[in-house]
C-alpha positions as CSV (number, residue, x, y, z in Angstrom):
1,Y,10.5,32.8,86.8
2,Q,8.8,35.2,89.3
3,T,8.1,38.9,88.7
4,A,7.6,39.7,92.4
5,G,9.6,37.1,94.4
6,R,10.1,37.8,98.0
7,G,12.1,36.4,100.9
8,R,12.3,36.7,104.6
9,R,11.1,40.0,106.2
10,G,9.7,41.1,102.8
11,R,13.1,41.3,101.1
12,Q,13.2,41.0,97.3
13,W,14.0,37.6,95.8
14,L,15.3,37.8,92.2
15,S,14.1,34.9,90.0
16,P,15.3,35.2,86.4
17,F,13.9,32.9,83.7
18,A,15.0,29.2,84.1
19,G,17.8,30.2,86.5
20,Q,16.4,28.6,89.6
21,L,14.3,25.8,91.0
22,I,11.3,27.7,92.4
23,F,8.4,26.0,94.0
24,S,5.8,26.2,96.8
25,F,4.0,23.4,98.6
26,Y,1.1,23.2,101.0
27,W,1.3,21.5,104.4
28,T,-1.0,21.1,107.4
29,I,0.1,20.6,111.0
30,D,-1.6,20.2,114.3
31,P,-2.0,23.7,115.9
32,K,-1.1,22.3,119.3
33,K,2.4,21.4,117.9
34,A,5.2,23.9,118.6
35,L,6.3,25.4,115.2
36,D,9.6,26.5,116.6
37,G,12.3,25.1,114.3
38,L,10.0,24.3,111.4
39,S,11.9,26.4,108.9
40,L,15.2,24.8,110.2
41,V,13.7,21.4,109.3
42,I,13.1,22.4,105.7
43,G,16.5,24.1,105.4
44,L,18.3,21.0,106.7
45,A,16.3,18.7,104.4
46,I,17.4,20.8,101.3
47,A,21.0,20.8,102.5
48,E,20.9,17.0,102.9
49,A,19.4,16.5,99.5
50,L,22.0,18.8,97.8
51,N,25.1,18.0,99.8
52,A,25.1,21.6,101.0
53,K,25.4,23.5,104.3
54,V,23.0,25.4,106.5
55,K,23.3,28.7,108.2
56,W,20.8,29.4,111.0
57,P,17.9,29.8,110.8
58,N,17.3,28.4,107.3
59,D,19.8,29.7,104.7
60,V,21.2,27.0,102.4
61,L,24.8,27.5,101.5
62,L,27.2,26.1,99.0
63,L,30.9,26.9,99.1
64,G,30.1,29.5,101.8
65,R,27.7,31.4,99.6
66,K,23.9,31.5,99.6
67,L,22.4,28.8,97.4
68,G,18.7,29.0,98.4
69,G,16.0,30.6,100.5
70,I,12.9,29.5,102.3
71,L,9.7,31.3,103.3
72,V,7.1,29.7,105.5
73,E,3.7,31.4,105.8
74,I,0.6,30.4,107.8
75,I,-2.5,31.1,105.7
76,N,-5.4,30.2,108.0
77,N,-6.7,27.5,110.3
78,K,-10.3,27.2,109.3
79,N,-10.1,23.4,109.1
80,G,-8.8,23.2,112.7
81,L,-5.3,22.7,111.5
82,L,-2.5,25.2,110.8
83,N,-2.3,25.6,107.0
84,L,1.2,26.4,105.8
85,V,2.5,27.5,102.4
86,V,6.2,26.9,102.1
87,G,8.1,28.7,99.3
88,I,11.6,27.6,98.2
89,G,14.1,29.1,95.8
90,I,17.3,27.3,94.8
91,N,19.9,28.8,92.4
92,V,20.6,26.4,89.5
93,K,22.3,28.5,86.8
94,L,21.7,32.3,86.9
95,P,22.3,34.6,84.0
96,Q,25.6,36.5,84.3
97,S,23.5,39.7,84.2
98,T,21.7,38.9,87.5
99,E,22.4,41.6,90.0
100,I,22.2,40.1,93.5
101,S,23.5,42.2,96.4
102,Q,25.3,39.3,98.2
103,P,27.6,36.5,97.2
104,Y,25.6,33.6,95.8
105,A,26.2,30.0,94.7
106,Q,24.5,27.9,92.1
107,L,24.2,24.1,91.6
108,T,26.1,24.1,88.3
109,E,29.2,24.9,90.4
110,Q,28.8,21.4,91.9
111,D,27.6,19.7,88.7
112,P,27.5,21.5,85.3
113,N,25.0,19.0,84.0
114,I,22.5,19.3,86.8
115,D,18.9,18.3,86.0
116,R,16.3,20.5,87.6
117,E,13.6,17.8,87.5
118,T,15.8,15.2,89.2
119,I,16.8,17.7,91.9
120,L,13.2,18.7,92.5
121,I,12.1,15.1,93.2
122,K,15.1,14.5,95.5
123,V,14.5,17.8,97.5
124,I,10.8,17.3,97.8
125,Q,11.2,13.7,99.0
126,R,13.7,14.7,101.7
127,I,11.6,17.6,102.8
128,Y,8.5,15.5,103.2
129,S,10.5,12.8,105.1
130,R,12.0,15.5,107.5
131,L,8.6,17.1,108.1
132,A,7.0,13.8,109.0
133,Q,9.8,13.2,111.5
134,F,9.3,16.7,112.9
135,E,5.6,16.1,113.4
136,E,6.3,12.9,115.2
137,K,9.4,13.8,117.3
138,G,10.0,17.5,117.0
139,I,13.6,18.5,117.0
140,D,15.3,15.4,118.5
141,E,18.9,14.5,119.2
142,E,19.3,13.0,115.7
143,F,18.1,16.2,114.1
144,I,20.4,18.3,116.3
145,Q,23.4,16.2,115.3
146,Q,22.6,16.3,111.6
147,W,22.2,20.1,111.9
148,I,25.8,20.2,113.4
149,N,27.1,18.0,110.6
150,H,25.7,20.5,108.0
151,N,26.2,23.7,110.0
152,E,28.5,26.1,108.1
153,F,29.2,28.2,111.2
154,F,29.5,25.6,114.0
155,G,32.4,26.5,116.3
156,D,33.0,29.8,114.6
157,E,33.1,33.2,116.2
158,V,29.9,35.0,115.2
159,N,27.9,38.2,115.8
160,V,24.2,37.9,116.5
161,F,22.4,41.1,115.6
162,T,19.4,41.9,117.7
163,E,17.3,45.0,118.2
164,Q,19.4,45.7,121.3
165,G,22.7,45.5,119.3
166,A,25.3,42.9,118.4
167,I,26.2,40.0,120.7
168,S,29.5,38.1,120.0
169,G,30.3,34.5,120.8
170,I,31.0,31.0,119.5
171,E,28.2,29.3,117.6
172,Q,27.2,26.0,119.1
173,G,24.3,24.8,116.9
174,I,20.7,24.6,118.1
175,D,18.7,23.3,121.0
176,K,15.4,21.3,121.0
177,R,13.4,24.4,120.2
178,G,15.5,25.2,117.2
179,Y,16.9,28.2,119.0
180,L,20.5,29.3,118.1
181,K,23.0,28.5,120.9
182,V,26.0,30.8,121.3
183,I,28.7,30.7,124.0
184,T,29.4,34.3,125.1
185,D,31.7,35.8,127.7
186,E,28.7,35.8,130.0
187,G,27.8,32.2,129.3
188,E,25.3,30.4,127.0
189,R,22.8,32.5,125.2
190,Y,19.8,31.3,123.1
191,F,18.1,33.2,120.2
192,N,14.9,32.5,118.3
193,A,14.5,33.3,114.7
194,G,12.3,36.4,115.0
195,E,14.2,39.6,114.3
196,V,17.7,38.3,114.7
197,S,20.5,38.0,112.1
198,L,23.6,35.8,112.3
199,R,27.0,36.7,110.7
200,R,30.4,35.2,110.9
201,K,32.7,37.6,112.9
């Protein structure tokens, strides 16, 4: 368990004892590589390993509810590389007393006898495989297609909330930068994962 778990934008991440798979790993990458889309790569890898869905930029969903979260942080580049710490939390079986402010899913809904160690190995192997592909090829056509296959919101009416307000349109997946693609009344719009939130309309 974690006593001070945190998620994207400093939000609280609740981590009750033995209720989740919680782990971090260290990864280095060439600083000349574009990091756009890195967290999408990790989200898709988890979704592939768990037969789950993704919601841009990197939420992992099961049965339309949040199953897991990802936090990528750059710690330094003293060795000439970008040094990343990637933190991941996946709900396995949470106590009924857990008070989470949004609908959530857990792996026991898919398999009541789920084994955390087996799942950890499967998830880590898939993440490492996807990261190696990302280092070599970036976000290529195969990745974009797999994202569509696992995309919970593909083809749906959505609202994209930006600092300037809400923008409505039809979600159309991602481009080669990992940017969200939305068809609006004014044409195609693209959004990066900075201070943007995506919601189904």
